[in-house]
PLY file of the C-alpha trace (Angstrom):
ply
format ascii 1.0
element vertex 242
property float x
property float y
property float z
element edge 241
property int vertex1
property int vertex2
end_header
36.10 -188.61 -12.75
35.85 -185.09 -11.27
37.48 -184.56 -7.88
35.43 -183.85 -4.76
36.55 -180.21 -4.94
35.30 -179.86 -8.51
32.01 -181.48 -7.55
31.59 -179.07 -4.63
32.11 -176.04 -6.88
29.69 -177.27 -9.51
27.01 -178.14 -6.95
27.22 -174.82 -5.10
27.28 -172.86 -8.35
24.13 -174.67 -9.49
22.34 -173.95 -6.21
23.30 -170.26 -6.34
22.08 -170.03 -9.94
18.73 -171.49 -8.93
18.36 -169.01 -6.10
19.18 -166.07 -8.35
16.62 -167.06 -11.04
17.80 -164.24 -13.25
19.98 -166.02 -15.76
22.90 -163.85 -14.68
26.32 -165.13 -13.69
26.97 -165.80 -10.02
29.43 -163.36 -8.38
32.54 -165.24 -7.28
32.36 -163.60 -3.86
29.03 -165.36 -3.22
30.42 -168.64 -4.50
33.49 -168.35 -2.28
31.31 -167.63 0.75
29.09 -170.64 0.05
32.05 -173.00 -0.26
34.05 -171.43 2.58
37.14 -170.33 0.66
38.74 -167.01 -0.20
37.62 -165.15 -3.34
41.09 -165.67 -4.83
40.84 -169.43 -4.37
37.39 -169.50 -5.93
38.59 -167.46 -8.90
41.49 -169.84 -9.56
39.21 -172.88 -9.50
36.57 -171.25 -11.68
39.23 -170.43 -14.29
40.24 -174.09 -14.27
36.64 -175.19 -14.66
36.18 -172.72 -17.51
39.18 -174.22 -19.29
37.59 -177.65 -18.84
34.35 -176.46 -20.45
32.25 -176.82 -17.30
31.80 -173.11 -16.55
31.49 -169.84 -18.43
33.44 -167.10 -16.68
34.11 -163.43 -17.27
36.37 -161.34 -15.02
34.28 -159.20 -12.67
31.20 -160.71 -14.33
30.93 -163.96 -12.41
30.43 -167.55 -13.48
27.69 -169.78 -14.83
27.55 -173.50 -15.56
27.68 -174.83 -19.09
25.36 -177.68 -20.07
28.12 -180.16 -19.22
28.75 -178.49 -15.86
25.05 -178.48 -15.01
24.76 -182.18 -15.83
27.58 -183.00 -13.41
26.14 -180.68 -10.74
22.78 -182.48 -10.91
24.52 -185.83 -10.47
26.17 -184.55 -7.30
22.86 -183.16 -6.02
21.20 -186.52 -6.71
23.81 -188.30 -4.59
23.63 -185.71 -1.82
19.86 -185.71 -1.46
19.43 -189.48 -1.72
22.09 -189.92 0.97
20.27 -187.39 3.18
17.05 -189.36 2.84
18.85 -192.64 3.55
20.35 -191.18 6.73
16.92 -190.05 7.96
14.70 -192.92 6.81
17.03 -195.88 7.39
19.63 -194.79 9.94
17.29 -192.56 11.94
19.44 -189.43 11.98
17.72 -186.12 12.67
16.97 -184.03 9.58
18.93 -181.15 11.11
22.23 -183.07 11.01
22.14 -185.01 7.75
23.28 -182.17 5.46
26.80 -182.12 6.89
27.02 -185.91 6.84
25.83 -186.05 3.24
28.45 -183.46 2.26
31.08 -186.01 3.30
29.45 -189.09 1.81
28.24 -187.72 -1.52
31.70 -188.03 -3.10
32.22 -191.64 -2.02
28.98 -193.31 -3.14
29.29 -195.21 -6.42
26.60 -195.09 -9.09
25.80 -198.76 -8.45
25.29 -198.24 -4.72
23.32 -195.05 -5.33
20.81 -196.79 -7.58
20.35 -199.50 -4.93
19.65 -196.74 -2.39
17.19 -195.09 -4.78
15.31 -198.36 -5.33
15.26 -199.20 -1.61
13.75 -195.80 -0.81
11.08 -196.21 -3.50
12.53 -193.76 -6.04
11.71 -190.64 -3.99
11.25 -187.23 -5.59
12.31 -185.08 -2.60
14.78 -185.26 0.29
13.89 -184.77 4.00
13.82 -180.98 3.58
11.59 -181.08 0.51
14.43 -180.33 -1.92
13.83 -182.08 -5.27
15.99 -185.09 -6.09
17.23 -185.12 -9.70
16.28 -188.23 -11.64
18.83 -190.64 -13.08
18.53 -188.67 -16.34
19.28 -185.39 -14.58
15.70 -184.11 -14.63
14.15 -182.13 -11.77
10.42 -182.33 -11.13
8.98 -178.83 -11.21
6.50 -177.58 -8.63
4.97 -174.13 -8.40
5.92 -172.94 -4.93
5.67 -169.65 -3.11
6.67 -168.71 0.42
4.92 -167.51 3.55
5.69 -163.86 2.79
3.95 -163.99 -0.59
1.16 -166.58 -0.41
-2.49 -165.65 -0.12
-3.83 -164.86 3.36
-6.36 -167.15 5.06
-5.90 -169.95 2.57
-4.71 -173.44 3.49
-1.26 -174.14 2.08
1.12 -177.04 2.61
4.81 -176.76 3.44
6.64 -178.36 0.52
10.22 -177.32 1.21
12.35 -175.73 3.92
15.02 -173.67 2.19
17.64 -173.51 4.92
20.06 -176.29 5.91
21.23 -174.58 9.10
20.75 -177.12 11.94
19.48 -174.46 14.36
16.84 -173.30 11.89
15.72 -176.86 11.16
15.46 -177.55 14.90
13.39 -174.38 15.26
11.10 -175.47 12.42
10.60 -178.94 13.89
9.96 -177.52 17.36
7.04 -175.53 15.96
5.80 -178.38 13.75
6.74 -176.56 10.53
7.96 -179.49 8.47
7.24 -180.62 4.89
3.70 -181.99 4.52
2.19 -179.77 7.22
-0.85 -177.64 6.29
-1.13 -174.12 7.65
-2.82 -170.75 7.15
-1.13 -167.35 6.99
-3.42 -165.11 9.02
-1.68 -161.76 8.75
1.47 -159.88 7.82
2.73 -156.76 9.57
5.51 -155.06 7.56
6.10 -152.48 10.31
6.79 -155.22 12.85
8.46 -157.49 10.27
6.06 -160.24 11.36
4.10 -163.02 9.68
1.44 -164.73 11.80
0.49 -168.30 10.94
-1.50 -171.20 12.40
-1.19 -174.89 11.66
-4.40 -175.99 9.94
-6.30 -178.41 12.14
-9.84 -179.31 13.14
-8.70 -178.50 16.69
-7.71 -174.98 17.81
-3.97 -174.30 17.50
-1.81 -171.49 18.82
-0.62 -168.72 16.53
3.05 -168.71 15.51
4.80 -165.45 14.67
7.77 -165.46 12.30
10.05 -162.73 11.05
9.91 -162.17 7.30
13.36 -163.67 6.71
12.36 -166.90 8.46
8.93 -166.94 6.79
10.52 -166.68 3.34
12.39 -169.94 3.97
9.18 -171.96 4.11
8.10 -172.78 0.56
4.48 -173.80 0.21
1.90 -174.96 -2.30
-1.89 -174.70 -2.36
-3.45 -178.10 -1.77
-7.13 -177.35 -1.17
-9.59 -175.57 -3.42
-12.71 -175.76 -1.24
-13.32 -172.32 0.22
-15.84 -173.70 2.70
-13.33 -176.16 4.06
-10.63 -173.51 4.34
-12.99 -171.17 6.12
-13.96 -173.96 8.50
-10.35 -174.70 9.38
-9.51 -171.03 9.78
-12.55 -170.48 12.02
-11.63 -173.45 14.20
-8.08 -172.16 14.61
-9.17 -168.63 15.44
-11.14 -169.91 18.42
-8.03 -171.07 20.28
-4.55 -169.79 21.00
0 1
1 2
2 3
3 4
4 5
5 6
6 7
7 8
8 9
9 10
10 11
11 12
12 13
13 14
14 15
15 16
16 17
17 18
18 19
19 20
20 21
21 22
22 23
23 24
24 25
25 26
26 27
27 28
28 29
29 30
30 31
31 32
32 33
33 34
34 35
35 36
36 37
37 38
38 39
39 40
40 41
41 42
42 43
43 44
44 45
45 46
46 47
47 48
48 49
49 50
50 51
51 52
52 53
53 54
54 55
55 56
56 57
57 58
58 59
59 60
60 61
61 62
62 63
63 64
64 65
65 66
66 67
67 68
68 69
69 70
70 71
71 72
72 73
73 74
74 75
75 76
76 77
77 78
78 79
79 80
80 81
81 82
82 83
83 84
84 85
85 86
86 87
87 88
88 89
89 90
90 91
91 92
92 93
93 94
94 95
95 96
96 97
97 98
98 99
99 100
100 101
101 102
102 103
103 104
104 105
105 106
106 107
107 108
108 109
109 110
110 111
111 112
112 113
113 114
114 115
115 116
116 117
117 118
118 119
119 120
120 121
121 122
122 123
123 124
124 125
125 126
126 127
127 128
128 129
129 130
130 131
131 132
132 133
133 134
134 135
135 136
136 137
137 138
138 139
139 140
140 141
141 142
142 143
143 144
144 145
145 146
146 147
147 148
148 149
149 150
150 151
151 152
152 153
153 154
154 155
155 156
156 157
157 158
158 159
159 160
160 161
161 162
162 163
163 164
164 165
165 166
166 167
167 168
168 169
169 170
170 171
171 172
172 173
173 174
174 175
175 176
176 177
177 178
178 179
179 180
180 181
181 182
182 183
183 184
184 185
185 186
186 187
187 188
188 189
189 190
190 191
191 192
192 193
193 194
194 195
195 196
196 197
197 198
198 199
199 200
200 201
201 202
202 203
203 204
204 205
205 206
206 207
207 208
208 209
209 210
210 211
211 212
212 213
213 214
214 215
215 216
216 217
217 218
218 219
219 220
220 221
221 222
222 223
223 224
224 225
225 226
226 227
227 228
228 229
229 230
230 231
231 232
232 233
233 234
234 235
235 236
236 237
237 238
238 239
239 240
240 241
């Protein structure tokens, strides 16, 4: 069985690869920063993982998971995200604090207990933040998502995922009602002011919310409505208030 340290490296390397979306190797400086170790420590561990066949590594070129490494990383992610959902749905912890708790528990949960958790929760596909939960076979359900800096203006979209585990950011999102499952409309973008103006979609008037582009990019959304008349009606209702 891989150690908790090995699991942490594989999981973080997988997440960084997904964010890059380029097929390139992940710089070890970024990996070290994500894990919270020095670059030298990360390099030593990556060399060990490369010897074990879990990582492909080239000096000054970075690292990338092999098929075996990716399979193990997805197993760790499955444990982490199911534990997060358990902590929120069953134990009632706030979604802003479960990431740290799950980091501790993900290495201790056995496969038997994990499958009981999965069944009890109804075999969920996403965690409390909208992050996809790998299946028992290591498959991830794919969804076409964009973010609030790129999606079409004046069209109803639904928040599917919040791509930041920082507790302060999650508390900010919840304070403004910007949680997975919420429908909203992007009204305008002002590059000069680095501002994105949105409104929660509702039949009742709602106040405008202004986000910086960095924050707006962390809200991943999907289009859920195709009726232009309905979208226009919601947008018109929202524009009345605020």
